[in-house]
LOKEMI-595044 format. One record per residue (C-alpha): residue in three letters; x, y, z. Coordinates in Angstrom, 3 decimals, decimal comma. Layout:
% residues N
REC lumkol       c1       c2       c3
REC    ALA        X        Y        Z
...
% end
This chain:
% residues 505
REC lumkol       c1       c2       c3
REC    MET  -14,293    4,870   47,076
REC    ALA  -12,833    7,097   49,792
REC    ALA  -11,085    4,236   51,578
REC    ALA   -9,679    2,808   48,346
REC    THR   -8,329    6,217   47,334
REC    VAL   -6,642    6,863   50,671
REC    PHE   -5,067    3,402   50,568
REC    ALA   -3,900    3,811   46,948
REC    TYR   -1,928    6,875   48,035
REC    ARG   -0,294    5,014   50,924
REC    PRO    3,273    5,523   49,545
REC    ALA    2,736    9,302   49,614
REC    TRP    1,536    9,469   53,234
REC    HIS    5,027    9,857   54,632
REC    GLY    6,558   11,484   51,566
REC    GLY    8,883   14,422   51,991
REC    PHE    8,908   17,887   50,503
REC    LEU    9,536   17,972   46,753
REC    TRP   10,352   20,534   44,079
REC    ASP    8,934   24,032   44,712
REC    ASP    7,718   22,929   48,150
REC    ASP   10,514   25,082   49,551
REC    ALA    9,122   28,196   47,850
REC    TYR    5,544   27,348   48,785
REC    VAL    6,087   26,022   52,323
REC    THR    9,473   25,400   53,937
REC    ASN   11,158   28,704   52,974
REC    ASN    8,024   30,798   52,535
REC    GLU    8,285   33,713   54,952
REC    LEU    4,627   34,598   54,302
REC    LEU    3,639   31,601   56,433
REC    THR    5,356   32,938   59,552
REC    ALA    5,622   36,730   59,174
REC    ARG    3,374   38,803   61,431
REC    ASP    1,979   40,617   58,404
REC    GLY    2,040   37,468   56,265
REC    LEU   -1,716   37,128   55,881
REC    ARG   -2,044   40,717   54,657
REC    ARG    0,804   40,243   52,200
REC    ILE   -0,652   36,952   50,954
REC    TRP   -3,886   38,674   49,921
REC    PHE   -2,875   42,272   49,222
REC    SER    0,672   42,333   47,839
REC    PHE    2,863   40,940   45,055
REC    ASP    5,119   39,084   47,515
REC    SER    3,869   35,657   46,438
REC    PRO    6,765   33,327   45,487
REC    SER    4,703   32,093   42,549
REC    GLN    1,368   33,101   41,026
REC    TYR   -1,381   34,923   42,944
REC    PHE   -2,785   31,945   44,918
REC    PRO   -3,870   33,608   48,206
REC    LEU   -6,198   30,839   49,379
REC    VAL   -3,464   28,230   48,897
REC    TYR   -0,944   30,197   50,955
REC    THR   -3,600   30,831   53,600
REC    THR   -4,148   27,084   54,029
REC    PHE   -0,391   26,545   54,220
REC    ARG   -0,117   29,286   56,859
REC    ILE   -2,798   27,607   58,978
REC    GLU   -1,131   24,212   58,608
REC    HIS    2,280   25,665   59,445
REC    ALA    0,790   26,924   62,709
REC    LEU   -0,717   23,478   63,410
REC    TRP    2,104   21,052   62,539
REC    GLY    5,032   23,169   61,452
REC    LEU    7,182   21,627   58,736
REC    ASN    6,038   18,035   59,135
REC    PRO    5,106   17,037   55,549
REC    LEU    2,690   14,353   56,765
REC    GLY   -0,070   16,864   57,508
REC    TYR    0,274   18,638   54,171
REC    HIS    0,108   15,338   52,285
REC    TRP   -2,993   14,240   54,151
REC    VAL   -4,810   17,485   53,403
REC    ASN   -4,077   17,009   49,691
REC    ILE   -5,281   13,407   49,774
REC    LEU   -8,487   14,260   51,638
REC    LEU   -9,235   17,130   49,259
REC    HIS   -8,804   14,729   46,340
REC    VAL  -11,170   12,251   47,990
REC    ALA  -13,709   15,047   48,468
REC    ASN  -13,332   16,012   44,811
REC    ALA  -13,976   12,437   43,685
REC    LEU  -17,153   12,344   45,768
REC    LEU  -18,198   15,700   44,300
REC    VAL  -17,653   14,364   40,765
REC    TRP  -19,973   11,480   41,618
REC    ARG  -22,663   13,734   43,137
REC    LEU  -22,451   16,332   40,349
REC    LEU  -22,823   13,762   37,577
REC    ALA  -25,636   12,048   39,471
REC    ARG  -27,371   15,425   39,834
REC    LEU  -27,054   15,879   36,050
REC    ASN  -28,503   12,370   35,494
REC    VAL  -25,327   11,109   33,834
REC    PRO  -25,281    7,274   33,860
REC    GLY  -22,368    5,634   35,661
REC    ALA  -21,740    8,619   37,935
REC    TRP  -20,239    6,528   40,743
REC    LEU  -17,897    4,749   38,323
REC    ALA  -16,757    8,141   36,995
REC    GLY  -16,002    9,296   40,531
REC    ALA  -14,005    6,127   41,198
REC    ILE  -11,953    6,460   38,006
REC    PHE  -11,303   10,139   38,768
REC    ALA  -10,151    9,192   42,265
REC    LEU   -7,883    6,318   41,271
REC    HIS   -6,479    7,238   37,871
REC    PRO   -2,666    7,532   38,057
REC    VAL   -2,544   10,812   36,088
REC    GLN   -3,950   12,416   39,247
REC    VAL   -0,968   11,398   41,386
REC    GLU    1,071   14,467   40,470
REC    SER   -1,705   16,751   41,741
REC    VAL   -2,256   14,796   44,952
REC    ALA    1,176   13,561   46,073
REC    TRP    2,947   16,859   45,364
REC    ILE    2,318   19,389   48,150
REC    THR    2,838   22,342   45,796
REC    GLU   -0,171   21,175   43,790
REC    ARG   -2,458   22,040   46,699
REC    LYS   -3,583   24,749   44,279
REC    ASN   -5,007   22,069   41,953
REC    VAL   -6,940   19,996   44,483
REC    LEU   -8,142   23,076   46,391
REC    MET   -9,265   24,832   43,218
REC    GLY  -10,936   21,609   42,091
REC    PHE  -12,884   21,399   45,349
REC    PHE  -14,436   24,857   44,960
REC    PHE  -14,784   24,491   41,165
REC    LEU  -16,907   21,357   41,586
REC    LEU  -18,912   22,892   44,436
REC    THR  -19,644   25,861   42,166
REC    LEU  -20,924   23,559   39,422
REC    LEU  -23,063   21,679   41,938
REC    ALA  -24,568   24,938   43,257
REC    TRP  -25,239   26,043   39,671
REC    ALA  -26,937   22,729   38,858
REC    VAL  -29,232   23,257   41,842
REC    PHE  -29,869   26,876   40,803
REC    VAL  -31,026   25,966   37,268
REC    ASP  -33,271   23,151   38,549
REC    GLU  -36,917   24,306   38,356
REC    ARG  -37,732   22,316   41,506
REC    THR  -35,343   24,375   43,648
REC    LYS  -36,928   26,698   46,183
REC    ARG  -35,167   30,051   46,596
REC    PRO  -32,792   29,385   43,679
REC    TRP  -31,064   32,763   43,991
REC    HIS  -29,530   31,643   47,269
REC    PHE  -27,674   28,980   45,291
REC    TYR  -26,718   31,522   42,627
REC    GLY  -25,092   33,733   45,254
REC    LEU  -23,435   30,682   46,793
REC    ALA  -22,071   29,688   43,377
REC    LEU  -20,502   33,138   42,915
REC    VAL  -18,816   32,987   46,337
REC    LEU  -17,525   29,468   45,687
REC    TYR  -16,210   30,536   42,296
REC    GLY  -14,310   33,409   43,882
REC    LEU  -12,679   30,909   46,241
REC    ALA  -11,790   28,634   43,313
REC    LEU  -10,106   31,532   41,501
REC    SER   -8,178   32,502   44,635
REC    ALA   -6,791   28,953   44,745
REC    LYS   -5,778   28,779   41,067
REC    THR   -6,674   31,059   38,204
REC    THR   -7,179   28,224   35,704
REC    ALA  -10,659   28,086   37,241
REC    CYS  -11,386   30,939   34,811
REC    THR  -12,746   28,323   32,365
REC    LEU  -15,735   27,594   34,626
REC    PRO  -18,252   29,809   32,710
REC    ALA  -17,924   27,395   29,777
REC    ALA  -18,902   24,548   32,105
REC    LEU  -21,960   26,520   33,264
REC    LEU  -23,133   26,807   29,657
REC    LEU  -22,473   23,106   29,085
REC    ILE  -24,681   22,204   32,045
REC    LEU  -27,529   24,236   30,517
REC    TRP  -26,936   22,556   27,144
REC    LEU  -26,773   19,060   28,627
REC    GLN  -29,933   19,634   30,675
REC    ARG  -31,699   21,060   27,602
REC    LYS  -32,329   24,344   29,381
REC    ARG  -32,946   27,522   27,452
REC    ILE  -29,808   29,427   26,560
REC    ASN  -31,275   32,890   26,115
REC    LEU  -30,449   36,450   27,127
REC    GLU  -31,497   35,801   30,721
REC    SER  -29,227   32,781   31,157
REC    ILE  -26,348   34,583   29,440
REC    LEU  -26,719   37,532   31,827
REC    GLN  -26,642   35,103   34,755
REC    ILE  -23,282   33,790   33,540
REC    VAL  -21,789   37,254   32,864
REC    PRO  -20,639   37,853   36,506
REC    PHE  -18,786   34,519   36,434
REC    PHE  -17,223   35,448   33,104
REC    LEU  -16,076   38,849   34,383
REC    LEU  -14,559   37,325   37,531
REC    GLY  -12,733   34,709   35,477
REC    LEU  -11,567   37,233   32,889
REC    GLY  -10,193   39,571   35,546
REC    MET   -8,259   36,858   37,351
REC    GLY   -7,129   35,354   34,056
REC    LEU   -5,623   38,667   32,947
REC    VAL   -3,844   38,968   36,301
REC    ALA   -2,392   35,480   35,762
REC    VAL   -1,188   36,320   32,237
REC    TRP    0,426   39,545   33,475
REC    TRP    2,051   37,709   36,394
REC    GLU    3,442   34,963   34,155
REC    ARG    4,937   37,511   31,784
REC    TYR    6,400   40,056   34,173
REC    HIS    7,012   38,088   37,399
REC    GLN    7,675   34,578   36,094
REC    GLY    9,580   35,875   33,072
REC    THR    7,797   34,150   30,177
REC    ARG    9,766   36,216   27,692
REC    GLY   12,807   35,511   25,572
REC    ALA   13,815   32,926   22,970
REC    LEU   12,340   29,949   24,838
REC    PHE    8,878   31,532   24,729
REC    ALA    9,093   33,216   21,312
REC    LEU    6,482   31,063   19,591
REC    GLY    4,292   32,267   16,742
REC    PRO    0,515   31,701   16,487
REC    ILE    0,845   28,693   14,168
REC    GLU    3,347   27,009   16,493
REC    ARG    1,052   27,596   19,467
REC    ILE   -1,911   26,052   17,653
REC    LEU    0,200   23,032   16,687
REC    ILE    1,377   22,625   20,293
REC    ALA   -2,194   22,917   21,576
REC    SER   -3,564   20,299   19,163
REC    ARG   -0,788   17,857   20,005
REC    ALA   -1,238   18,469   23,737
REC    VAL   -4,947   17,584   23,574
REC    TRP   -4,119   14,201   22,056
REC    PHE   -1,277   13,719   24,538
REC    TYR   -3,598   14,181   27,519
REC    LEU   -6,271   11,946   26,029
REC    GLY   -3,648    9,286   25,330
REC    LYS   -2,377    9,335   28,921
REC    LEU   -5,951    8,931   30,144
REC    ILE   -6,566    5,924   27,916
REC    TRP   -3,144    4,314   28,407
REC    PRO   -1,351    5,737   31,485
REC    SER    2,094    4,253   30,887
REC    THR    5,488    5,906   31,521
REC    LEU    3,934    8,821   33,381
REC    THR    6,765   11,256   34,013
REC    PHE    7,221   14,260   36,253
REC    ILE    8,737   16,266   33,376
REC    TYR    8,057   15,139   29,808
REC    PRO   10,374   15,856   26,857
REC    ARG    9,825   19,267   25,305
REC    TRP    8,588   18,867   21,742
REC    THR   10,263   20,550   18,804
REC    ILE    7,477   22,123   16,762
REC    SER    7,931   23,826   13,405
REC    PRO    5,314   25,236   11,004
REC    THR    7,451   23,890    8,142
REC    HIS    7,189   20,247    9,296
REC    LEU    4,107   18,721    7,689
REC    LEU    3,933   15,894   10,245
REC    ASP    3,324   18,449   13,004
REC    TYR   -0,055   19,177   11,385
REC    VAL   -1,280   15,579   11,807
REC    TRP   -2,509   16,230   15,354
REC    LEU   -4,424   19,323   14,275
REC    LEU   -6,013   17,660   11,244
REC    THR   -6,993   14,628   13,316
REC    ALA   -8,603   16,897   15,908
REC    VAL  -10,564   18,725   13,203
REC    GLY  -11,685   15,377   11,794
REC    LEU  -12,853   14,182   15,207
REC    CYS  -14,783   17,416   15,774
REC    ALA  -16,517   16,948   12,425
REC    ALA  -17,370   13,330   13,272
REC    ILE  -18,846   14,339   16,644
REC    TYR  -20,897   17,082   14,988
REC    PHE  -22,378   14,840   12,302
REC    ALA  -23,021   11,982   14,756
REC    ARG  -24,781   14,151   17,349
REC    ARG  -28,243   12,963   16,293
REC    TYR  -27,280    9,386   17,083
REC    VAL  -25,085    9,728   20,169
REC    GLY  -26,827   12,595   21,951
REC    ARG  -25,320   15,668   23,561
REC    GLY  -23,103   13,815   26,011
REC    VAL  -20,220   13,348   23,577
REC    GLU  -20,236   17,034   22,615
REC    VAL  -20,359   18,140   26,247
REC    ALA  -17,521   15,805   27,280
REC    ALA  -15,305   16,922   24,385
REC    VAL  -15,930   20,646   24,859
REC    PHE  -15,444   20,422   28,643
REC    PHE  -12,149   18,566   28,140
REC    VAL  -10,714   21,092   25,683
REC    ALA  -12,153   24,199   27,357
REC    THR  -10,845   23,240   30,795
REC    LEU   -7,421   22,505   29,307
REC    SER   -7,346   25,697   27,232
REC    PRO   -5,287   27,872   29,650
REC    VAL   -2,435   25,328   29,636
REC    LEU   -2,431   24,142   26,013
REC    GLY    0,234   26,572   24,822
REC    LEU   -1,904   29,380   23,463
REC    ILE   -0,795   31,383   26,520
REC    MET    2,841   31,054   27,576
REC    LEU    3,558   29,550   31,007
REC    TYR    6,879   29,460   32,842
REC    THR    6,869   25,643   32,762
REC    PHE    6,928   25,691   28,955
REC    ARG   10,648   26,438   29,092
REC    TYR   11,227   22,719   29,761
REC    ALA    7,949   20,928   28,818
REC    PHE    4,668   21,741   27,090
REC    VAL    2,628   19,189   29,058
REC    ALA    2,292   17,948   32,635
REC    ASP   -0,011   15,417   34,273
REC    HIS   -1,420   17,913   36,759
REC    TYR   -2,724   20,152   33,968
REC    GLN   -5,584   17,758   33,236
REC    TYR   -6,686   17,242   36,846
REC    LEU  -10,230   18,560   36,226
REC    ALA  -10,340   18,351   32,429
REC    CYS  -10,193   14,553   32,551
REC    ILE  -13,706   14,513   34,059
REC    GLY  -15,120   14,937   30,538
REC    PRO  -13,694   11,760   28,942
REC    ILE  -14,042    9,816   32,211
REC    ALA  -17,747   10,686   32,480
REC    LEU  -18,266    9,742   28,832
REC    VAL  -16,640    6,323   29,256
REC    SER  -18,512    5,663   32,508
REC    ALA  -21,824    6,605   30,904
REC    GLY  -21,025    4,266   28,029
REC    VAL  -20,316    1,375   30,412
REC    ALA  -23,557    2,005   32,319
REC    SER  -25,546    2,243   29,081
REC    LEU  -24,071   -1,028   27,821
REC    ALA  -24,996   -2,717   31,090
REC    GLY  -28,552   -1,432   30,727
REC    THR  -28,842   -2,556   27,112
REC    PHE  -27,288   -6,021   27,467
REC    GLU  -28,767   -7,252   30,740
REC    ARG  -27,425  -10,787   30,351
REC    SER  -23,905   -9,450   30,019
REC    ARG  -24,264   -7,067   32,947
REC    PRO  -22,093   -9,135   35,354
REC    LEU  -19,321   -9,305   32,740
REC    ILE  -19,512   -5,568   32,021
REC    PHE  -19,477   -4,565   35,670
REC    GLY  -16,775   -7,125   36,429
REC    THR  -14,609   -5,613   33,702
REC    ALA  -15,246   -2,123   35,114
REC    VAL  -14,268   -3,247   38,617
REC    ALA  -11,103   -4,876   37,265
REC    MET  -10,249   -1,661   35,422
REC    VAL  -10,693    0,452   38,572
REC    ALA   -8,604   -2,028   40,578
REC    THR   -5,850   -1,850   37,954
REC    LEU   -5,905    1,941   38,115
REC    ALA   -5,577    1,750   41,907
REC    VAL   -2,480   -0,445   41,589
REC    LEU   -0,976    1,957   39,039
REC    THR   -1,707    4,885   41,357
REC    TRP    0,057    3,100   44,224
REC    ARG    3,070    2,471   41,985
REC    GLN    3,112    6,046   40,673
REC    SER    2,858    7,425   44,226
REC    THR    6,133    5,750   45,184
REC    MET    7,926    8,097   42,779
REC    TYR    6,745   11,087   44,835
REC    ALA    7,772    9,723   48,220
REC    ASP   11,365   10,957   47,968
REC    ILE   12,801   13,923   46,057
REC    GLU   15,975   12,137   44,947
REC    ALA   13,946    9,182   43,656
REC    LEU   11,677   11,639   41,831
REC    TRP   14,533   13,219   39,890
REC    ARG   16,361    9,947   39,210
REC    THR   13,137    8,397   37,889
REC    THR   12,513   11,480   35,761
REC    LEU   15,995   11,242   34,233
REC    ALA   15,559    7,516   33,616
REC    ARG   12,413    8,283   31,587
REC    ASN   13,584   11,596   30,110
REC    PRO   17,425   11,625   29,988
REC    THR   17,604   14,979   28,177
REC    CYS   15,698   16,830   30,894
REC    TRP   18,106   19,605   31,850
REC    MET   15,794   20,819   34,613
REC    ALA   15,929   17,387   36,277
REC    HIS   19,743   17,362   36,081
REC    ASN   19,847   20,762   37,779
REC    ASN   17,399   19,791   40,498
REC    LEU   19,068   16,446   41,183
REC    GLY   22,283   18,415   41,562
REC    ILE   20,609   20,568   44,224
REC    VAL   19,528   17,458   46,151
REC    LEU   23,007   15,945   45,964
REC    PHE   24,616   19,253   46,998
REC    GLN   22,400   19,358   50,087
REC    LYS   23,494   15,791   50,904
REC    GLY   27,151   16,807   50,670
REC    GLU   27,809   14,891   47,437
REC    ILE   29,444   17,917   45,844
REC    ASP   31,299   16,244   42,965
REC    GLU   28,221   14,434   41,633
REC    ALA   26,185   17,625   42,049
REC    ILE   28,745   19,549   39,987
REC    ALA   28,554   16,886   37,262
REC    HIS   24,780   17,350   36,991
REC    TYR   25,086   21,144   36,941
REC    ARG   27,588   20,878   34,086
REC    LYS   25,214   18,585   32,152
REC    THR   22,468   21,152   32,654
REC    LEU   24,596   23,921   31,180
REC    GLN   25,626   21,716   28,256
REC    MET   21,943   21,288   27,370
REC    GLN   20,769   24,792   28,362
REC    PRO   23,703   27,248   28,411
REC    ASP   21,562   30,276   29,320
REC    PHE   19,910   28,694   32,368
REC    SER   21,147   31,068   35,048
REC    ASP   19,966   28,869   37,934
REC    ALA   22,509   26,218   36,926
REC    ASP   25,280   28,833   36,805
REC    TYR   24,233   30,003   40,261
REC    ASN   24,162   26,439   41,615
REC    LEU   27,463   25,504   39,987
REC    GLY   29,062   28,670   41,345
REC    ASN   27,930   27,811   44,881
REC    ALA   29,196   24,228   44,564
REC    LEU   32,583   25,352   43,247
REC    LEU   32,869   27,852   46,108
REC    GLN   32,251   24,969   48,489
REC    LYS   35,228   23,158   46,944
REC    GLY   37,403   26,264   47,075
REC    GLU   37,539   26,688   43,285
REC    THR   36,912   30,411   43,587
REC    ASP   38,026   31,597   40,147
REC    GLU   35,657   29,356   38,179
REC    ALA   32,914   29,954   40,757
REC    LEU   33,231   33,701   40,212
REC    LEU   32,783   33,281   36,449
REC    HIS   29,552   31,305   36,863
REC    CYS   28,165   33,685   39,495
REC    GLN   28,895   36,648   37,219
REC    LYS   27,120   34,906   34,349
REC    ALA   24,098   34,175   36,564
REC    VAL   23,831   37,858   37,511
REC    MET   24,307   38,935   33,901
REC    VAL   21,397   36,726   32,754
REC    GLN   19,173   37,450   35,779
REC    PRO   20,214   40,799   37,287
REC    PHE   17,033   40,975   39,369
REC    ASP   17,587   37,616   41,090
REC    PRO   18,577   38,307   44,734
REC    ASP   19,969   34,766   45,158
REC    ALA   22,367   35,299   42,257
REC    GLN   23,434   38,651   43,723
REC    VAL   24,255   37,008   47,066
REC    ALA   26,191   34,196   45,367
REC    LEU   28,269   36,714   43,431
REC    GLY   28,833   38,649   46,646
REC    ASN   30,077   35,467   48,317
REC    ALA   32,479   34,743   45,446
REC    LEU   33,840   38,284   45,543
REC    PHE   34,236   38,082   49,312
REC    GLN   36,266   34,873   48,910
REC    LYS   38,499   36,804   46,491
REC    ARG   38,854   39,481   49,226
REC    LEU   37,061   42,037   47,047
REC    VAL   35,012   43,174   50,035
REC    ASP   33,729   46,473   48,644
REC    ASP   32,450   44,764   45,487
REC    ALA   30,825   42,052   47,596
REC    ILE   28,987   44,668   49,678
REC    VAL   27,545   46,211   46,501
REC    HIS   25,932   42,911   45,507
REC    TYR   24,622   42,146   49,000
REC    GLU   22,962   45,561   49,000
REC    LYS   21,483   44,900   45,551
REC    ALA   20,020   41,644   46,875
REC    LEU   18,409   43,481   49,790
REC    ALA   17,010   46,139   47,469
REC    LEU   15,324   43,350   45,516
REC    ARG   14,192   41,372   48,584
REC    PRO   14,213   43,480   51,782
REC    TYR   13,335   40,516   54,021
REC    TYR   16,208   38,338   52,694
REC    VAL   17,828   37,022   55,893
REC    ILE   20,859   35,446   54,178
REC    ALA   21,702   38,734   52,466
REC    HIS   21,456   40,606   55,789
REC    TYR   23,733   38,020   57,421
REC    SER   26,288   38,124   54,591
REC    LEU   26,343   41,923   54,576
REC    SER   26,858   42,108   58,339
% end
């Protein structure tokens, strides 16, 4: 399994840095600053969410191999391999049939490529590693045969803290602890509830920090995020079916999917919700015949997805409500259910066992080929954005980011064309105004550049990059005093901003 997984990700071995990798790694001053480790853990200087363990691993790797992406990719791949092995061992510990097959599908399913081949998603694979270790420690703790079980309880709490410090979506783990008790037919009484309370409090605390950070640091406010409760429920129900569909039939996997238009007045938007309610009812009434496994798989899938279903606003929802990496751990539920079904069929129909296992092997091999093919998309940032636009032509974020790549390559005219397309689709996207202003300055078209830089600052007055760009445009117009004002504003917002210091001097 390990060897097959490493080989399936062969196209990503020598991949470059992709989107957001600059904020997380290449331009992240926290990885090199003398006080970087302190600021990673005890400040709000993070370029994204509060992921201190992720930035700590990046800081260590930066000291070991600098900005060579090879090392970062290999760490992601090896963590994913470890997670697949942990899925196998956890399910085997819980006596789930087909545990090894589940681990293999988890390892080689192409929906996992986004989490593994994208360096920024270290948070996913690292969180998954400690999340699964926590569940394994908990499974040992609740086993009556375990000697000194409280050692494993303490270990589970420590591991859970590490999972939360890698990514706060680990806050759903207490639900998984209850599901393990339910699946193992353990007593769910006051004592077991009290044992789960510390996990719940840890998850709740970190979850509230994440919600606050998304709202006030990531800016999940404004018209793009102004969704009512009914709209959020409709988005969530559709997203559940979307993720399940991509697991069953992983075709046209895309880095950024089209953003759905949801309206409480459109009756068809309720189909996903009604179908989900119907499926829940069917599972409930069939529980006597199919056992607890189906319930556990379904609840784990939805509960683990719950932070990213749309009930809570995320920054990424400005351009898409779904992403492959959101179901990195949640997919274990359906995968385990299918694998258990295959193993049960093989046990029931012994004469057909070679055919059943042969079909399973062929399925895993097909998934490996699809993973190889999907990994090629993540080997190069320009290929990533061009492929995204080929599959989602109306993706304004992809147009903007392809423009950035082309600008860095010196293809200014084509970059400007993509920035203009971005603004046609999303007129209030200040990043595109900032980028277009910079590109126009490069061509010497100062007057139009100044207009776009002013608009960027008007929309995002607390963006130090936009302040510097406006300062540059004003300087080109020989309005030196005005330029100095904006350079100083940039430094007030980001005191360590080297470019602003240079421009001011």
